[in-house]
N, CA, C and O atoms as a CHARMM CRD file, in Angstrom:
* protein
*
  272
    1    1 MET  N    -10.66700 -12.10900   4.16600 PROA 1      0.00000
    2    1 MET  CA   -11.65400 -11.16300   3.36500 PROA 1      0.00000
    3    1 MET  C    -12.95300 -11.24400   3.51500 PROA 1      0.00000
    4    1 MET  O    -13.46700 -12.30900   3.17400 PROA 1      0.00000
    5    2 GLN  N    -13.64800 -10.39200   3.94200 PROA 2      0.00000
    6    2 GLN  CA   -15.14700 -10.47400   3.93600 PROA 2      0.00000
    7    2 GLN  C    -15.85700  -9.59300   3.02400 PROA 2      0.00000
    8    2 GLN  O    -15.34300  -8.50100   2.77900 PROA 2      0.00000
    9    3 ARG  N    -17.13300  -9.95600   2.40300 PROA 3      0.00000
   10    3 ARG  CA   -17.87700  -8.96800   1.54600 PROA 3      0.00000
   11    3 ARG  C    -18.93400  -8.73800   2.42800 PROA 3      0.00000
   12    3 ARG  O    -19.16700  -9.37400   3.45600 PROA 3      0.00000
   13    4 ALA  N    -19.70700  -7.57900   1.87000 PROA 4      0.00000
   14    4 ALA  CA   -21.07600  -7.05000   2.61000 PROA 4      0.00000
   15    4 ALA  C    -21.60500  -6.03700   1.65100 PROA 4      0.00000
   16    4 ALA  O    -20.83400  -5.22900   1.13300 PROA 4      0.00000
   17    5 PRO  N    -22.83200  -6.03900   1.39700 PROA 5      0.00000
   18    5 PRO  CA   -23.34900  -5.15500   0.40100 PROA 5      0.00000
   19    5 PRO  C    -23.63200  -3.78100   1.04000 PROA 5      0.00000
   20    5 PRO  O    -24.15300  -3.74300   2.15500 PROA 5      0.00000
   21    6 ASP  N    -23.32600  -2.70900   0.41300 PROA 6      0.00000
   22    6 ASP  CA   -23.44500  -1.56600   0.98700 PROA 6      0.00000
   23    6 ASP  C    -24.76400  -1.30300   1.06300 PROA 6      0.00000
   24    6 ASP  O    -25.41400  -1.53900   0.04400 PROA 6      0.00000
   25    7 PRO  N    -25.56700  -0.69900   2.39500 PROA 7      0.00000
   26    7 PRO  CA   -26.71200  -0.66700   2.51000 PROA 7      0.00000
   27    7 PRO  C    -27.21100   0.84800   1.86400 PROA 7      0.00000
   28    7 PRO  O    -28.38000   1.21400   1.74700 PROA 7      0.00000
   29    8 ARG  N    -26.21000   1.47400   1.55300 PROA 8      0.00000
   30    8 ARG  CA   -26.51000   2.72600   0.78000 PROA 8      0.00000
   31    8 ARG  C    -26.56200   2.69600  -0.72500 PROA 8      0.00000
   32    8 ARG  O    -26.97300   3.68700  -1.32800 PROA 8      0.00000
   33    9 ASP  N    -26.22000   1.75600  -1.28300 PROA 9      0.00000
   34    9 ASP  CA   -25.70300   1.54100  -2.59700 PROA 9      0.00000
   35    9 ASP  C    -25.63200   0.35400  -3.21800 PROA 9      0.00000
   36    9 ASP  O    -24.50900   0.00800  -3.58600 PROA 9      0.00000
   37   10 ARG  N    -26.82300  -0.58500  -3.49700 PROA 10     0.00000
   38   10 ARG  CA   -26.60100  -1.91600  -4.08300 PROA 10     0.00000
   39   10 ARG  C    -25.81300  -2.36700  -4.79400 PROA 10     0.00000
   40   10 ARG  O    -25.46900  -3.54900  -4.80900 PROA 10     0.00000
   41   11 ARG  N    -25.40800  -1.49400  -5.49400 PROA 11     0.00000
   42   11 ARG  CA   -24.41500  -1.75200  -6.62000 PROA 11     0.00000
   43   11 ARG  C    -22.84700  -1.92800  -6.15400 PROA 11     0.00000
   44   11 ARG  O    -21.94700  -2.42300  -6.83100 PROA 11     0.00000
   45   12 VAL  N    -22.75900  -1.41900  -4.88500 PROA 12     0.00000
   46   12 VAL  CA   -21.60300  -1.65700  -4.08000 PROA 12     0.00000
   47   12 VAL  C    -21.34600  -3.02200  -3.30900 PROA 12     0.00000
   48   12 VAL  O    -22.23800  -3.59900  -2.68700 PROA 12     0.00000
   49   13 THR  N    -20.28900  -3.39200  -3.39100 PROA 13     0.00000
   50   13 THR  CA   -20.06500  -4.45900  -2.46000 PROA 13     0.00000
   51   13 THR  C    -18.82400  -3.92800  -1.43300 PROA 13     0.00000
   52   13 THR  O    -17.77000  -3.59100  -1.97400 PROA 13     0.00000
   53   14 LEU  N    -18.91600  -3.86400  -0.24400 PROA 14     0.00000
   54   14 LEU  CA   -17.76400  -3.31500   0.85800 PROA 14     0.00000
   55   14 LEU  C    -16.83700  -5.00600   0.89700 PROA 14     0.00000
   56   14 LEU  O    -17.21600  -6.16200   0.70800 PROA 14     0.00000
   57   15 VAL  N    -15.69600  -4.47700   1.19000 PROA 15     0.00000
   58   15 VAL  CA   -15.20100  -5.45300   1.59500 PROA 15     0.00000
   59   15 VAL  C    -14.06600  -5.02800   2.27300 PROA 15     0.00000
   60   15 VAL  O    -13.47700  -3.97800   2.01300 PROA 15     0.00000
   61   16 GLN  N    -13.64900  -6.05800   3.39800 PROA 16     0.00000
   62   16 GLN  CA   -12.88700  -5.38900   4.61200 PROA 16     0.00000
   63   16 GLN  C    -11.97200  -7.02600   5.17900 PROA 16     0.00000
   64   16 GLN  O    -12.22400  -8.22300   5.03800 PROA 16     0.00000
   65   17 LEU  N    -10.87200  -6.25500   5.83500 PROA 17     0.00000
   66   17 LEU  CA   -10.11100  -7.98800   6.32100 PROA 17     0.00000
   67   17 LEU  C    -11.10600  -8.38000   7.76300 PROA 17     0.00000
   68   17 LEU  O    -11.67300  -7.60300   8.53200 PROA 17     0.00000
   69   18 THR  N    -11.05600  -9.90600   7.77000 PROA 18     0.00000
   70   18 THR  CA   -11.55000 -10.51400   8.68500 PROA 18     0.00000
   71   18 THR  C    -10.70500 -10.15400   9.91200 PROA 18     0.00000
   72   18 THR  O     -9.74300  -9.40500   9.74400 PROA 18     0.00000
   73   19 GLU  N    -10.99700 -10.64300  11.17100 PROA 19     0.00000
   74   19 GLU  CA    -9.84100 -10.75100  11.92200 PROA 19     0.00000
   75   19 GLU  C     -8.61200 -11.44800  11.89600 PROA 19     0.00000
   76   19 GLU  O     -7.52500 -10.98000  12.23600 PROA 19     0.00000
   77   20 ALA  N     -8.88200 -12.83400  11.38600 PROA 20     0.00000
   78   20 ALA  CA    -7.88900 -13.62400  10.73000 PROA 20     0.00000
   79   20 ALA  C     -6.99100 -12.87200   9.93800 PROA 20     0.00000
   80   20 ALA  O     -5.82500 -12.60700  10.23100 PROA 20     0.00000
   81   21 GLY  N     -7.71000 -12.48700   8.73700 PROA 21     0.00000
   82   21 GLY  CA    -6.46600 -11.48100   8.14500 PROA 21     0.00000
   83   21 GLY  C     -6.15400 -10.43500   8.78800 PROA 21     0.00000
   84   21 GLY  O     -4.93600 -10.41000   8.60900 PROA 21     0.00000
   85   22 ALA  N     -6.35900  -9.70500   9.30500 PROA 22     0.00000
   86   22 ALA  CA    -5.96400  -8.64500   9.97500 PROA 22     0.00000
   87   22 ALA  C     -4.79000  -9.34900  10.99000 PROA 22     0.00000
   88   22 ALA  O     -3.78300  -8.64100  11.01100 PROA 22     0.00000
   89   23 ALA  N     -4.68900 -10.37300  11.70100 PROA 23     0.00000
   90   23 ALA  CA    -3.65100 -11.31200  12.21900 PROA 23     0.00000
   91   23 ALA  C     -2.76800 -11.50200  11.29100 PROA 23     0.00000
   92   23 ALA  O     -1.66100 -11.03300  11.55600 PROA 23     0.00000
   93   24 LEU  N     -2.90200 -12.16500  10.03500 PROA 24     0.00000
   94   24 LEU  CA    -2.14700 -12.39900   9.22400 PROA 24     0.00000
   95   24 LEU  C     -1.42900 -11.19300   8.59400 PROA 24     0.00000
   96   24 LEU  O     -0.34400 -11.41800   8.05600 PROA 24     0.00000
   97   25 ILE  N     -1.90200  -9.96400   8.60000 PROA 25     0.00000
   98   25 ILE  CA    -1.25500  -8.90500   8.02500 PROA 25     0.00000
   99   25 ILE  C     -0.37300  -8.55900   9.18900 PROA 25     0.00000
  100   25 ILE  O      0.83300  -8.53600   8.94500 PROA 25     0.00000
  101   26 GLY  N     -0.77900  -8.27200  10.47200 PROA 26     0.00000
  102   26 GLY  CA     0.21400  -8.09500  11.48400 PROA 26     0.00000
  103   26 GLY  C      1.51400  -8.99900  11.96600 PROA 26     0.00000
  104   26 GLY  O      2.36100  -8.60100  12.76500 PROA 26     0.00000
  105   27 GLU  N      1.50400 -10.40600  11.26500 PROA 27     0.00000
  106   27 GLU  CA     2.40700 -11.27300  11.53900 PROA 27     0.00000
  107   27 GLU  C      3.44400 -11.07100  10.45000 PROA 27     0.00000
  108   27 GLU  O      4.63400 -11.10000  10.76400 PROA 27     0.00000
  109   28 LEU  N      3.05600 -10.85600   9.12200 PROA 28     0.00000
  110   28 LEU  CA     3.82100 -10.69100   7.75700 PROA 28     0.00000
  111   28 LEU  C      4.34300  -9.34600   7.79700 PROA 28     0.00000
  112   28 LEU  O      5.44300  -9.15400   7.27800 PROA 28     0.00000
  113   29 ARG  N      3.73000  -8.39100   8.32800 PROA 29     0.00000
  114   29 ARG  CA     4.22100  -7.07700   8.34800 PROA 29     0.00000
  115   29 ARG  C      5.76000  -6.68300   8.40200 PROA 29     0.00000
  116   29 ARG  O      6.31500  -6.04100   7.51000 PROA 29     0.00000
  117   30 PRO  N      6.37200  -7.13800   9.53600 PROA 30     0.00000
  118   30 PRO  CA     7.45500  -7.15800  10.09400 PROA 30     0.00000
  119   30 PRO  C      8.74700  -7.96300   9.34500 PROA 30     0.00000
  120   30 PRO  O      9.95100  -7.70900   9.37300 PROA 30     0.00000
  121   31 ARG  N      8.04900  -8.95700   8.71600 PROA 31     0.00000
  122   31 ARG  CA     9.11200  -9.87800   7.56800 PROA 31     0.00000
  123   31 ARG  C      9.26400  -8.84600   6.57300 PROA 31     0.00000
  124   31 ARG  O     10.38300  -8.56400   6.14600 PROA 31     0.00000
  125   32 HSD  N      8.03100  -8.15600   6.09900 PROA 32     0.00000
  126   32 HSD  CA     8.03000  -7.84700   4.61700 PROA 32     0.00000
  127   32 HSD  C      8.75500  -6.37400   5.09900 PROA 32     0.00000
  128   32 HSD  O      9.38900  -6.00400   4.11000 PROA 32     0.00000
  129   33 ARG  N      8.89700  -5.57200   5.98500 PROA 33     0.00000
  130   33 ARG  CA     9.59000  -4.47000   6.12700 PROA 33     0.00000
  131   33 ARG  C     11.38500  -5.19500   6.26800 PROA 33     0.00000
  132   33 ARG  O     12.31700  -4.65600   5.67100 PROA 33     0.00000
  133   34 ALA  N     11.53200  -6.14700   6.93200 PROA 34     0.00000
  134   34 ALA  CA    13.12300  -6.12500   6.85800 PROA 34     0.00000
  135   34 ALA  C     13.20600  -6.60800   5.50700 PROA 34     0.00000
  136   34 ALA  O     14.17700  -6.12600   4.92400 PROA 34     0.00000
  137   35 TYR  N     12.51900  -7.39500   4.81200 PROA 35     0.00000
  138   35 TYR  CA    13.06400  -7.69600   3.37300 PROA 35     0.00000
  139   35 TYR  C     13.17900  -6.60000   2.53900 PROA 35     0.00000
  140   35 TYR  O     14.04400  -6.55400   1.66400 PROA 35     0.00000
  141   36 VAL  N     12.22100  -5.53300   2.77400 PROA 36     0.00000
  142   36 VAL  CA    12.37200  -4.30400   1.99900 PROA 36     0.00000
  143   36 VAL  C     13.66600  -3.43300   2.28600 PROA 36     0.00000
  144   36 VAL  O     14.47300  -2.83300   1.57500 PROA 36     0.00000
  145   37 GLU  N     13.52000  -3.60900   3.47900 PROA 37     0.00000
  146   37 GLU  CA    14.72200  -2.96500   4.12700 PROA 37     0.00000
  147   37 GLU  C     15.98900  -3.45800   3.62600 PROA 37     0.00000
  148   37 GLU  O     16.92500  -2.71100   3.33900 PROA 37     0.00000
  149   38 GLU  N     16.01200  -4.60700   3.53100 PROA 38     0.00000
  150   38 GLU  CA    17.70400  -5.20800   3.21700 PROA 38     0.00000
  151   38 GLU  C     17.44500  -5.03100   1.66900 PROA 38     0.00000
  152   38 GLU  O     18.53200  -5.31800   1.16700 PROA 38     0.00000
  153   39 ARG  N     16.65500  -4.74000   0.75300 PROA 39     0.00000
  154   39 ARG  CA    16.99800  -5.03500  -0.50700 PROA 39     0.00000
  155   39 ARG  C     17.19100  -3.11200  -0.77800 PROA 39     0.00000
  156   39 ARG  O     17.77500  -2.75500  -1.80000 PROA 39     0.00000
  157   40 MET  N     16.89000  -2.50800  -0.22100 PROA 40     0.00000
  158   40 MET  CA    17.25200  -0.93400  -0.11600 PROA 40     0.00000
  159   40 MET  C     18.45100  -0.69600   0.49200 PROA 40     0.00000
  160   40 MET  O     19.00700   0.37700   0.25800 PROA 40     0.00000
  161   41 SER  N     18.93000  -1.44500   1.18700 PROA 41     0.00000
  162   41 SER  CA    20.51200  -1.40900   1.81400 PROA 41     0.00000
  163   41 SER  C     21.18800  -1.36000   0.81200 PROA 41     0.00000
  164   41 SER  O     22.25700  -0.75300   0.89200 PROA 41     0.00000
  165   42 HSD  N     20.80500  -1.96900  -0.44600 PROA 42     0.00000
  166   42 HSD  CA    21.94000  -1.98100  -1.76300 PROA 42     0.00000
  167   42 HSD  C     22.08900  -0.83000  -2.41500 PROA 42     0.00000
  168   42 HSD  O     22.81500  -0.70300  -3.40200 PROA 42     0.00000
  169   43 LEU  N     21.19800   0.35200  -1.74200 PROA 43     0.00000
  170   43 LEU  CA    21.11400   1.69800  -2.72800 PROA 43     0.00000
  171   43 LEU  C     22.11500   2.85100  -1.92000 PROA 43     0.00000
  172   43 LEU  O     21.99000   3.14100  -0.73100 PROA 43     0.00000
  173   44 SER  N     23.00300   3.35800  -2.73900 PROA 44     0.00000
  174   44 SER  CA    23.39500   4.46100  -2.10400 PROA 44     0.00000
  175   44 SER  C     22.79500   5.57900  -1.30400 PROA 44     0.00000
  176   44 SER  O     21.56800   5.55100  -1.40400 PROA 44     0.00000
  177   45 ALA  N     23.28000   6.65300  -0.46700 PROA 45     0.00000
  178   45 ALA  CA    22.26200   7.27500   0.05900 PROA 45     0.00000
  179   45 ALA  C     21.89300   8.52700  -1.13700 PROA 45     0.00000
  180   45 ALA  O     20.86300   9.18000  -0.97600 PROA 45     0.00000
  181   46 GLU  N     22.64800   8.76200  -2.13400 PROA 46     0.00000
  182   46 GLU  CA    22.25900   9.54600  -3.40700 PROA 46     0.00000
  183   46 GLU  C     21.36500   8.88800  -4.15500 PROA 46     0.00000
  184   46 GLU  O     20.57800   9.64000  -4.73100 PROA 46     0.00000
  185   47 GLN  N     21.16100   7.34500  -4.41200 PROA 47     0.00000
  186   47 GLN  CA    20.27400   6.90500  -4.99000 PROA 47     0.00000
  187   47 GLN  C     18.66800   6.48200  -4.21000 PROA 47     0.00000
  188   47 GLN  O     17.63400   6.13500  -4.78100 PROA 47     0.00000
  189   48 LEU  N     18.95600   6.68400  -2.51700 PROA 48     0.00000
  190   48 LEU  CA    17.86300   6.58100  -1.52900 PROA 48     0.00000
  191   48 LEU  C     17.22000   7.88500  -2.15100 PROA 48     0.00000
  192   48 LEU  O     16.10700   7.84800  -2.67400 PROA 48     0.00000
  193   49 ALA  N     17.95300   9.00500  -2.07100 PROA 49     0.00000
  194   49 ALA  CA    17.54500  10.69800  -2.08300 PROA 49     0.00000
  195   49 ALA  C     16.78200  10.28400  -3.46300 PROA 49     0.00000
  196   49 ALA  O     15.56100  10.44200  -3.49200 PROA 49     0.00000
  197   50 MET  N     17.35200   9.83900  -4.44000 PROA 50     0.00000
  198   50 MET  CA    16.45900   9.94700  -5.82300 PROA 50     0.00000
  199   50 MET  C     15.36600   9.44600  -6.00500 PROA 50     0.00000
  200   50 MET  O     14.51800   9.98800  -6.71400 PROA 50     0.00000
  201   51 PHE  N     15.11200   7.88600  -5.16400 PROA 51     0.00000
  202   51 PHE  CA    14.20100   7.04300  -5.15200 PROA 51     0.00000
  203   51 PHE  C     13.03300   7.57000  -4.49800 PROA 51     0.00000
  204   51 PHE  O     11.91200   7.34900  -4.95700 PROA 51     0.00000
  205   52 HSD  N     13.23700   8.33100  -3.33600 PROA 52     0.00000
  206   52 HSD  CA    12.35400   9.03900  -2.34300 PROA 52     0.00000
  207   52 HSD  C     11.74600  10.06700  -3.34400 PROA 52     0.00000
  208   52 HSD  O     10.54900  10.20100  -3.59900 PROA 52     0.00000
  209   53 SER  N     12.68600  10.69900  -3.81300 PROA 53     0.00000
  210   53 SER  CA    12.09500  11.92000  -4.86500 PROA 53     0.00000
  211   53 SER  C     11.25200  11.62900  -5.74400 PROA 53     0.00000
  212   53 SER  O     10.41600  12.43100  -6.16100 PROA 53     0.00000
  213   54 ALA  N     11.38400  10.31700  -6.17500 PROA 54     0.00000
  214   54 ALA  CA    10.49800   9.98000  -7.44700 PROA 54     0.00000
  215   54 ALA  C      9.42400   9.27000  -7.08400 PROA 54     0.00000
  216   54 ALA  O      8.53400   9.12700  -7.92300 PROA 54     0.00000
  217   55 MET  N      9.30000   8.77000  -5.97600 PROA 55     0.00000
  218   55 MET  CA     7.91600   8.32900  -5.14300 PROA 55     0.00000
  219   55 MET  C      7.23400   9.35700  -4.37400 PROA 55     0.00000
  220   55 MET  O      6.22600   8.88400  -3.84700 PROA 55     0.00000
  221   56 GLU  N      7.37400  10.33800  -4.16700 PROA 56     0.00000
  222   56 GLU  CA     6.77800  11.71000  -3.91600 PROA 56     0.00000
  223   56 GLU  C      6.23700  12.00400  -4.95600 PROA 56     0.00000
  224   56 GLU  O      5.00700  12.04600  -4.96900 PROA 56     0.00000
  225   57 THR  N      7.17200  12.37200  -6.44100 PROA 57     0.00000
  226   57 THR  CA     6.31000  12.62100  -7.20600 PROA 57     0.00000
  227   57 THR  C      5.43700  12.03800  -8.00400 PROA 57     0.00000
  228   57 THR  O      4.62800  12.52300  -8.79500 PROA 57     0.00000
  229   58 LEU  N      5.72700  10.74500  -7.66600 PROA 58     0.00000
  230   58 LEU  CA     4.65500   9.67300  -8.18800 PROA 58     0.00000
  231   58 LEU  C      3.09400   9.76400  -7.59700 PROA 58     0.00000
  232   58 LEU  O      2.04200   9.66600  -8.22800 PROA 58     0.00000
  233   59 TYR  N      3.31300   9.99000  -6.12900 PROA 59     0.00000
  234   59 TYR  CA     2.40500  10.00600  -5.21400 PROA 59     0.00000
  235   59 TYR  C      1.55200  11.32200  -5.56100 PROA 59     0.00000
  236   59 TYR  O      0.35400  11.12800  -5.76300 PROA 59     0.00000
  237   60 ARG  N      2.03500  12.65000  -5.65600 PROA 60     0.00000
  238   60 ARG  CA     1.55800  13.64200  -6.13300 PROA 60     0.00000
  239   60 ARG  C      0.94600  13.37900  -7.30200 PROA 60     0.00000
  240   60 ARG  O     -0.21300  13.77500  -7.17300 PROA 60     0.00000
  241   61 ALA  N      1.13400  12.84200  -8.56400 PROA 61     0.00000
  242   61 ALA  CA     0.66200  13.05000  -9.65700 PROA 61     0.00000
  243   61 ALA  C     -0.87700  11.67500  -9.68800 PROA 61     0.00000
  244   61 ALA  O     -1.94200  11.71600 -10.30400 PROA 61     0.00000
  245   62 LEU  N     -0.35600  10.70200  -8.81500 PROA 62     0.00000
  246   62 LEU  CA    -1.77900  10.00400  -8.18600 PROA 62     0.00000
  247   62 LEU  C     -2.90800  10.81900  -7.53300 PROA 62     0.00000
  248   62 LEU  O     -4.09200  10.51400  -7.67700 PROA 62     0.00000
  249   63 GLN  N     -2.54200  11.73600  -6.90100 PROA 63     0.00000
  250   63 GLN  CA    -3.47600  12.52900  -6.41200 PROA 63     0.00000
  251   63 GLN  C     -4.54900  13.78200  -7.28300 PROA 63     0.00000
  252   63 GLN  O     -5.47100  14.50300  -6.90400 PROA 63     0.00000
  253   64 GLN  N     -3.87900  13.57200  -8.55800 PROA 64     0.00000
  254   64 GLN  CA    -4.67100  14.58300  -9.46500 PROA 64     0.00000
  255   64 GLN  C     -5.86200  13.44700 -10.12200 PROA 64     0.00000
  256   64 GLN  O     -5.85400  12.21600 -10.11300 PROA 64     0.00000
  257   65 PRO  N     -6.80900  14.37500 -10.65100 PROA 65     0.00000
  258   65 PRO  CA    -8.10200  13.64000 -11.33600 PROA 65     0.00000
  259   65 PRO  C     -7.65600  13.35100 -12.49400 PROA 65     0.00000
  260   65 PRO  O     -7.16700  14.25100 -13.17700 PROA 65     0.00000
  261   66 VAL  N     -7.71600  12.21000 -12.90800 PROA 66     0.00000
  262   66 VAL  CA    -8.00300  11.71000 -14.30300 PROA 66     0.00000
  263   66 VAL  C     -8.44800  12.69800 -15.18400 PROA 66     0.00000
  264   66 VAL  O     -9.46700  13.37800 -15.06300 PROA 66     0.00000
  265   67 GLU  N     -7.25200  12.75100 -16.47400 PROA 67     0.00000
  266   67 GLU  CA    -8.16000  13.64200 -17.43100 PROA 67     0.00000
  267   67 GLU  C     -8.48700  12.95500 -18.61300 PROA 67     0.00000
  268   67 GLU  O     -7.60600  12.21500 -19.05200 PROA 67     0.00000
  269   68 ASP  N     -9.58000  13.02700 -19.25000 PROA 68     0.00000
  270   68 ASP  CA   -10.06500  12.25000 -20.14200 PROA 68     0.00000
  271   68 ASP  C     -9.45700  12.26400 -21.59100 PROA 68     0.00000
  272   68 ASP  O     -9.91400  11.52100 -22.45900 PROA 68     0.00000
């Protein structure tokens, strides 16, 4: 990770991956995906459909503005 000040707003710090960080993500992503797929393989088709539906509902809810 590397940090840099935002040239448009001095209150903001921009954060981005370094090349080494991006390479590490590229290396770890296939292992993570295989792990998740193995864990999810224990669910039935019906359970997977319910999980997918719940995740879609959560995603839509997270897109809504927060009310005070």
